C-alpha positions in Angstrom: -8.7 6.1 14.1 -6.4 3.1 14.0 -6.2 1.4 10.5 -5.1 -2.4 11.4 -5.3 -3.1 7.6 -2.7 -0.7 6.4 -0.7 -1.4 9.5 -0.9 -4.8 8.5 0.1 -4.3 5.0 3.1 -1.9 6.2 4.3 -5.0 8.5 4.0 -7.8 5.7 5.7 -5.4 3.0 8.4 -4.8 5.6 8.6 -8.4 6.3 9.2 -8.9 2.4 5.6 -11.1 2.3 4.4 -8.2 0.2 5.8 -6.3 -2.4 4.9 -2.8 -4.3 2.6 -4.7 -6.6 0.4 -6.0 -3.9 0.4 -2.9 -2.1 -0.6 -1.1 -5.7 -3.5 -3.3 -6.1 -4.8 -2.8 -2.4 -4.8 1.1 -3.6 -6.6 0.0 -6.7 -9.4 -1.5 -4.9 -9.8 1.2 -2.4 -8.4 -0.8 0.7 -5.5 1.6 0.9 -4.9 5.9 -0.2 -2.5 7.0 -2.4 -0.6 8.6 0.7 -0.7 5.0 2.3 1.2 3.3 -0.6 3.7 6.2 0.0 4.2 5.7 3.5 4.5 1.8 3.3 6.7 1.9 0.0 8.2 4.9 0.3 7.7 5.7 -3.5 4.8 8.1 -4.8 1.8 6.3 -6.2 1.4 6.9 -9.7 -2.1 6.1 -10.9 -1.9 3.9 -13.9 -3.3 5.4 -17.4 -6.2 3.5 -18.1 
C-alpha cells in the first residue's frame, strides 16, 4: 500500500521543512510508525518516558 503521508513527511524532512521533532510528533499521534521514523531520519525511535 502506498503511504502518501510517509512519503510527504520524508520529502519535507529531506528538504529541511520538517525536523526530527516534527517527525517524532507524527509517531506519537500514530500517523507514522517507529519504523517510519527510523527510515525517514536514520535514527532509531526512542519511546519517551511518560
